[in-house]
C-alpha atoms as one frame of an Amber mdcrd trajectory, in Angstrom:
protein
-128.501 -91.848  34.049-129.513 -95.100  32.384-132.941 -96.579  31.801-133.163
-100.367  31.698-136.439-102.147  30.976-137.238-105.826  31.543-140.462-107.676
  30.856-141.850-111.025  31.909-145.075-113.000  31.799-146.567-115.499  34.224
-149.720-117.538  33.908-152.292-118.223  36.575-155.426-120.376  36.688-157.241
-117.554  38.554-159.233-114.951  36.595-157.806-111.462  35.974-160.556-109.720
  37.939-160.052-111.882  41.037-156.268-111.524  40.952-156.518-107.769  40.492
-158.994-107.411  43.359-156.807-109.499  45.668-153.295-108.365  44.766-154.023
-104.729  43.981-157.342-103.829  45.573-156.864-105.631  48.893-153.103-106.046
  49.208-153.023-104.081  52.471-155.067-106.833  54.131-154.260-109.934  52.097
-150.459-109.757  51.858-149.795-109.507  55.634-152.384-112.262  56.176-150.789
-114.688  53.699-147.155-113.694  54.391-146.979-112.965  58.136-143.431-114.305
  58.303-142.325-111.620  55.823-144.702-108.625  55.892-145.710-107.019  59.168
-148.066-104.440  57.665-148.987-102.341  54.641-150.430 -98.933  55.385-151.437
 -95.829  53.457-149.173 -92.921  54.417-150.748 -90.408  52.046-153.710 -90.507
  49.668-156.982 -92.334  49.245-155.801 -95.543  47.569-155.826 -94.100  44.056
-153.139 -92.557  41.872-150.608 -90.667  43.975-151.176 -92.756  47.081-148.033
 -93.553  49.041-147.923 -96.801  50.994-145.485 -98.042  53.588-144.688-101.749
  53.599-143.135-102.778  56.922-141.294-106.081  56.999-140.795-108.373  59.971
-137.763-107.493  62.089-135.624-110.408  60.905-135.955-109.419  57.223-132.919
-107.489  55.904-135.123-104.702  54.524-137.017-102.871  57.266-139.557-101.069
  55.100-140.310 -99.754  51.636-142.368 -96.791  50.457-144.224 -97.083  47.160
-146.315 -94.653  45.121-149.246 -95.632  42.913-148.613 -94.043  39.506-151.497
 -95.540  37.512-154.565 -97.594  38.354-157.068 -98.854  35.768-159.613-101.150
  37.378-161.374-101.938  34.073-158.175-102.980  32.295-156.706-104.649  35.410
-153.589-102.476  35.076-151.432-101.008  37.818-148.180 -99.074  37.970-146.187
 -98.227  41.055-142.730 -96.900  41.942-140.397 -97.750  44.798-139.620 -94.444
  46.483-137.579 -95.432  49.529-136.125 -98.515  51.140-133.283-101.005  50.982
-134.772-102.712  47.939-134.053 -99.585  45.915-130.237-100.070  45.955-129.809
 -96.330  46.577-126.157 -96.284  45.602-127.071 -97.457  42.072-130.723 -96.620
  41.433-132.737 -93.454  41.059-135.979 -95.423  40.946-137.579 -98.746  40.124
-141.089 -98.806  38.680-143.374-101.703  37.919-146.260-101.916  35.470-148.500
-104.942  35.924-151.399-105.936  33.696-153.622-108.969  34.233-155.015-110.163
  30.877-157.346-113.081  30.167-155.563-116.351  29.534-156.781-119.802  28.634
-159.475-121.622  30.604-160.558-118.487  32.488-157.081-117.879  33.874-154.691
-114.968  33.621-151.507-113.909  31.944-149.723-111.467  34.248-147.523-109.124
  32.220-144.923-107.198  34.170-142.650-104.428  32.933-139.912-103.310  35.321
-138.043-100.073  34.643-134.810 -99.354  36.464-133.509 -95.784  36.334-129.871
 -96.080  37.326-127.537 -93.339  38.514-124.975 -94.417  35.932-125.252 -96.344
  32.681-124.657 -99.752  34.292-127.763-101.964  34.280-128.883-103.721  37.446
-127.184-107.049  38.047-129.016-110.296  37.426-129.076-110.828  41.197-130.731
-107.433  41.752-133.342-108.155  39.066-134.030-111.679  40.271-134.529-110.668
  43.902-137.823-108.941  43.151-138.872-111.309  40.380-138.504-114.455  42.485
-140.363-112.895  45.415-143.240-111.642  43.216-143.626-115.023  41.490-143.595
-116.907  44.800-146.194-114.515  46.232-148.396-114.993  43.173-148.338-118.771
  43.661-149.349-118.475  47.322-152.191-116.074  46.454-153.338-118.433  43.671
-153.439-121.330  46.113-155.429-119.288  48.615-157.903-118.214  45.953-158.324
-121.735  44.594-159.027-123.003  48.118-161.452-120.112  48.624-163.325-119.794
  45.309-165.818-117.253  46.657-163.321-114.582  47.758-162.717-111.587  45.502
-165.500-112.455  43.057
């Protein structure tokens, strides 16, 4: 088994606390609302929303992936930090991956904005790292979603305060 770690940073004009509240604290409501063409629903399958909670993300029928199960591994509201693992679903590339986990931290940036630091850990069944295409699939989607959420929050400055 191989372990392959990748990091990236993105900036946002929205504060860390607002982004964390929206993207982590209220993702079950906000994501399907802002991305109805992609996400049908996000529901808690097991747990109370804290560490250990398992969520099911159901995609619209035309999307190649039907659903994904994730588990919350760490949640620190004061430090705006969150870690989760993909447990099941087409996005896991089951023939190659044991698991994919994501650690996200929202830290203060310039002018009241945020630097979003993401660490992605791929545990592969063999020693071969994930392809650039496999890595970029999630990265591009996450960055695009962040931009849409930013736009929504800038147009609605009183949500998630």
